[in-house]
C-alpha positions, 0 to 999 in steps of 0.5 A: 954195583952191589950198592945199587942192587940192594938199593933197588931191592930195598926201594922195590920191597917198600913200594911193594908193601905200599901197593899190598897194604892199599889193595888190602885196604881197598879189599876190606872195603868190599869184603861182606864176610868177616872172615875175609876181613880178618884174613885181609887184616892178617895179611896187611900185618905180616906185610907190615912185619916184612916192611919193617924188617926190610927198613930195619935190616939194611941200615943195621946191616951198613952200620954193624957190618963194618964193626963186625968185618963183614966183607959186603958191608963197605959196598952197602950204603942204604942211608938216605944222607 
């Protein structure tokens, strides 16, 4: 059950990143003001950082967790293989 929760939240986070990235790219095409474009680029950058953290920390937790003896590490398997 815990593994499914982590897989669902990771999947939703990645899909959210894609939706935000595409919406910001679409918004950049129709924004005439350079300040608004700069704000959207910063938003895209922060969304990308959040996505990278989400993608990196899940497998890192599932690998490093059992080595450190963390209790939930045995329940989490985010690797696709």
